[in-house]
C-alpha positions in Angstrom: 22.8 -19.4 -20.5 24.4 -16.3 -20.5 22.6 -13.1 -18.4 24.0 -10.1 -18.5 23.8 -6.8 -16.1 23.2 -3.1 -16.9 27.0 -2.2 -18.3 26.2 1.3 -15.6 25.1 -0.6 -12.8 22.0 0.8 -12.5 19.0 -1.2 -12.3 15.2 0.2 -13.4 13.0 -0.7 -10.5 9.9 1.6 -11.6 8.7 2.7 -14.6 6.9 5.8 -15.2 3.1 5.6 -16.0 0.0 4.7 -14.6 -0.1 1.6 -13.3 -3.8 -0.1 -12.2 -3.4 -2.4 -8.9 -6.8 -4.7 -9.5 -6.6 -6.6 -6.6 -6.3 -3.2 -3.9 -8.7 -1.4 -7.0 -6.2 1.5 -7.4 -4.2 3.1 -10.1 -0.8 4.3 -8.9 0.3 7.5 -10.4 4.0 7.1 -11.1 5.0 11.0 -12.5 7.4 13.4 -12.2 6.4 14.3 -9.0 6.1 10.8 -7.5 9.8 9.5 -8.9 11.5 12.7 -7.8 9.8 12.3 -4.3 10.7 8.6 -3.8 14.2 9.4 -5.1 14.5 12.2 -2.7 13.0 10.2 0.4 15.3 7.0 0.0 18.6 8.8 -0.7 17.8 11.1 2.5 17.5 8.2 4.6 20.5 6.5 2.9 22.7 9.5 3.8 22.1 8.6 7.6 24.6 7.1 9.5 24.4 3.4 10.0 22.0 2.9 6.9 23.0 -0.6 5.6 20.9 -0.5 2.7 17.0 -1.3 1.9 16.4 -5.2 2.4 15.5 -7.0 -1.2 13.9 -10.1 -0.3 11.9 -12.4 -2.9 8.5 -12.4 -3.8 7.4 -9.9 -0.2 8.2 -13.0 1.7 9.5 -10.9 4.4 5.6 -10.1 5.5 5.0 -13.9 5.9 6.3 -15.3 9.5 6.2 -18.9 7.7 8.6 -17.5 5.0 12.4 -17.0 5.1 13.7 -13.8 4.8 17.0 -14.2 2.8 18.6 -11.0 1.6 19.3 -11.3 -1.8 20.7 -7.9 -2.2 20.8 -4.6 -0.6 19.2 -1.5 -2.3 22.2 1.4 -1.5 20.9 4.6 -3.9 18.1 5.7 -6.1 18.1 7.9 -9.1 15.4 10.0 -11.0 15.4 9.1 -15.0 13.1 9.8 -17.8 11.7 6.6 -18.1 11.5 5.6 -14.2 13.4 5.3 -11.0 16.5 3.3 -11.1 18.7 1.8 -8.0 22.1 0.6 -7.3 22.5 -2.6 -5.6 24.8 -4.3 -3.5 24.0 -8.2 -4.4 24.4 -11.1 -1.9 25.7 -14.6 -2.8 22.2 -15.5 -3.3 20.6 -12.7 -5.0 23.6 -12.9 -7.6 23.1 -16.6 -8.3 19.5 -16.0 -8.8 19.8 -13.2 -11.3 22.8 -14.4 -12.9 21.0 -17.7 -13.7 17.9 -15.7 -14.7 15.9 -16.8 -12.0 14.7 -13.5 -11.3 13.9 -11.0 -14.2 12.0 -8.5 -12.4 11.1 -6.3 -9.4 8.2 -5.6 -7.3 8.2 -2.2 -5.3 5.8 -1.6 -1.9 4.4 1.6 -0.9 2.9 2.0 2.8 -1.0 3.3 2.8 0.5 6.4 4.6 3.3 7.4 2.1 0.0 7.6 -0.8 -1.3 11.1 -1.8 -4.9 10.4 -2.8 -5.5 12.5 -6.2 -9.6 12.0 -6.7 -11.0 11.5 -3.5 -14.4 10.1 -3.2 -14.1 8.8 -6.9 -13.4 5.0 -8.2 -11.1 3.6 -9.3 -9.0 5.5 -6.8 -5.6 7.2 -8.4 -3.1 7.4 -5.6 0.8 9.0 -6.0 3.0 7.1 -3.9 5.9 9.2 -2.3 8.0 7.0 -0.4 9.4 3.4 -1.5 8.7 1.2 1.5 10.0 -2.1 0.1 11.1 -3.8 -3.2 11.4 -7.9 -3.8 12.5 -10.0 -6.8 9.6 -11.5 -8.3 8.9 -12.8 -12.0 5.1 -11.4 -11.9 5.5 -8.1 -11.6 2.4 -5.7 -11.4 3.7 -2.6 -12.6 4.6 -3.4 -16.3 6.8 -1.5 -18.2 10.2 -1.9 -16.2 13.4 -3.3 -18.0 14.4 -6.9 -17.0 17.2 -7.1 -14.4 19.2 -9.1 -16.6 19.3 -9.7 -20.4 20.3 -13.1 -21.9 23.1 -12.8 -23.7 23.7 -13.5 -27.4 25.0 -17.6 -28.1 26.2 -18.8 -31.2 23.8 -21.4 -32.8 24.1 -23.0 -36.2 23.1 -21.7 -39.3 20.0 -23.1 -41.1 20.4 -24.2 -44.5 18.7 -21.8 -46.9 16.4 -24.7 -48.1 16.2 -26.0 -44.4 12.6 -26.5 -42.2 11.1 -23.4 -40.8 8.5 -22.6 -38.1 5.0 -21.4 -39.9 5.3 -17.9 -39.8 2.3 -17.4 -37.4 3.4 -20.2 -34.7 7.2 -18.4 -34.7 5.6 -15.1 -34.0 3.0 -16.7 -31.2 6.0 -18.4 -29.6 7.9 -15.5 -29.5 5.2 -13.4 -27.7 5.0 -16.4 -25.2 8.6 -16.5 -24.9 8.8 -12.5 -24.2 5.8 -12.8 -21.7 7.9 -15.1 -19.7 10.8 -12.8 -19.8 12.9 -14.9 -22.0 14.5 -14.2 -25.5 12.5 -15.0 -28.3 14.5 -18.1 -29.4 14.2 -19.5 -26.4 14.3 -23.6 -26.4 10.6 -25.6 -25.8 12.3 -26.7 -22.6 13.0 -23.5 -21.4 9.7 -22.4 -21.7 8.4 -25.2 -20.4 10.7 -24.6 -17.3 10.0 -21.1 -17.0 6.0 -21.7 -17.0 5.9 -24.1 -14.3 8.4 -22.0 -12.0 6.2 -19.3 -12.7 2.8 -21.2 -12.1 4.4 -22.4 -8.6 5.4 -19.0 -7.4 1.3 -17.9 -8.0 0.6 -20.3 -6.1 2.8 -19.4 -3.3 1.9 -16.2 -3.8 -1.8 -16.9 -3.3 -1.3 -18.8 -0.3 0.6 -15.8 1.0 -2.0 -13.7 0.3 -5.0 -15.8 2.4 -3.0 -16.2 5.1 -2.7 -12.4 5.1 -6.1 -12.3 4.7 -6.6 -14.5 7.5 -4.6 -12.1 9.6 -6.1 -8.8 8.8 -9.3 -10.5 9.7 -8.7 -12.9 12.3 -11.5 -10.8 14.9 -14.4 -11.3 12.4 -14.7 -14.8 12.6 -14.3 -17.6 15.4 -10.9 -19.4 15.7 -12.8 -22.5 15.3 -13.9 -21.4 11.5 -10.3 -20.6 10.7 -9.9 -23.4 8.0 -13.8 -22.7 6.7 -12.8 -19.2 6.1 -9.4 -20.1 4.6 -11.1 -22.6 2.0 -13.7 -19.8 1.0 -11.1 -17.4 0.3 -9.0 -19.8 -1.8 -12.4 -20.3 -3.9 -13.5 -16.9 -3.9 -11.3 -14.2 -2.0 -13.4 -10.9 -3.3 -17.1 -12.2 -2.2 -15.4 -13.8 1.3 -13.2 -10.5 2.2 -16.7 -8.4 1.6 -18.4 -11.1 3.7 -15.8 -10.3 6.6 -16.0 -6.7 6.7 -19.9 -7.1 7.5 -19.1 -9.4 10.5 -18.8 -7.1 13.7 -14.9 -6.9 15.1 -15.0 -9.2 18.0 -12.1 -7.5 19.8 -13.0 -4.0 18.7 -12.8 -1.3 21.5 -15.8 0.8 22.4 -14.9 4.5 20.5 -15.8 7.3 23.4 -19.0 9.6 22.8 -18.1 12.7 21.4 -16.4 15.3 23.5 -17.8 18.8 24.4 -15.1 20.8 26.1 -17.8 23.1 27.9 -19.3 22.7 31.4 -23.0 21.6 31.6 -25.1 24.1 33.1 -26.9 23.0 36.5 -29.5 25.1 38.5 -28.5 26.7 41.3 -28.5 24.5 44.2 -27.2 26.3 47.4 -27.2 22.8 49.1 -25.4 20.6 47.1 -23.2 23.2 45.1 -22.8 26.2 47.4 -21.1 29.5 46.7 -18.7 27.4 44.0 -21.5 26.3 42.0 -23.0 29.8 42.2 -20.3 31.2 40.9 -20.0 29.2 38.1 -23.3 29.4 37.1 -23.2 33.2 37.0 -19.7 33.1 35.1 -21.7 30.9 32.3 -25.1 33.1 32.5 -22.7 36.1 31.9 -20.8 34.7 29.0 -24.0 33.7 27.0 -25.5 37.0 27.4 -22.5 38.5 26.2 -22.3 36.3 23.2 -25.9 36.7 22.5 -25.5 40.5 23.0 -23.1 40.2 19.9 -24.1 38.0 17.6 -27.9 39.7 17.7 -26.3 43.3 18.0 -28.5 44.2 20.8 -28.8 45.6 24.3 -27.6 43.9 27.3 -31.1 43.7 28.7 -32.6 42.5 25.4 -29.8 39.9 25.5 -30.5 39.1 29.2 -34.0 38.5 28.7 -33.4 37.0 25.5 -30.9 33.9 27.3 -33.6 33.8 30.2 -36.5 32.5 27.8 -34.0 30.0 26.0 -31.9 29.0 28.8 -33.7 29.5 32.3 -31.8 27.0 33.9 -28.8 29.5 34.0 -31.0 32.0 36.0 -31.8 29.2 38.6 -35.3 28.4 36.9 -36.4 25.0 36.4 -38.2 23.9 32.8 -41.6 24.2 32.6 
């Protein structure tokens, strides 16, 4: 089986358009603004001294401490084209073998929440515009559709069928071609190749689900007793959405108590010569004068009117206890 790389050496890593991410509950808007920003940011970082390239792993395993982080390639440069973002890649021996053999056919991009611009705040689903690329991985189950395959199957010679030879029913052949396309294979792929690709996809889905569950356990680790870890894990496997909502309602056991609202002003106190002396008297006098002046300006009245009004509202500034 022969797989061919793009003749110009540029691989499409992201297709333009609006890409729903149902797991995250958002829609990613990859328009001209997003694509140009992503390309500009990456190329600016790549121009810095010592830049070795962005790591390309597989299935986002670099975020999982239990998985290996072998480099399949290094992204070196990006370009903004009419149909999306393209990248120049330096493949490692591991990566070249994986894409040459057709083990991986697509890329999956990764964006940091800090690099997303919210376009419809307060609405659902939330539409966000990615502005900077934070990671790139190989996969066969990419979320953002419309991307060109990394490699395409080459044309292999096949024996010609006799004019009166057996043929598949048209509808069956059409269905099989659709299945092959969804799996990233050519329409004339063999049944054995289809079975192999389906098994491979199912295994990767299982691995991804396991990684997602471990990630959920880590994110919400302060919301359940460590002794309940395996129980919570089983709930995440059977019904992740409901379990996540339940965990969000549990108190964060290690959350620090936030300080109260800070008011950067001095609290007024009655005059107490014994406790505060001259320093307290001076501070109180200053605060009293400030309050009178502010009232005078705000209400456009005389000093005496302001003085009397503040005295009625804040008698403590005049050393008079509340009655």
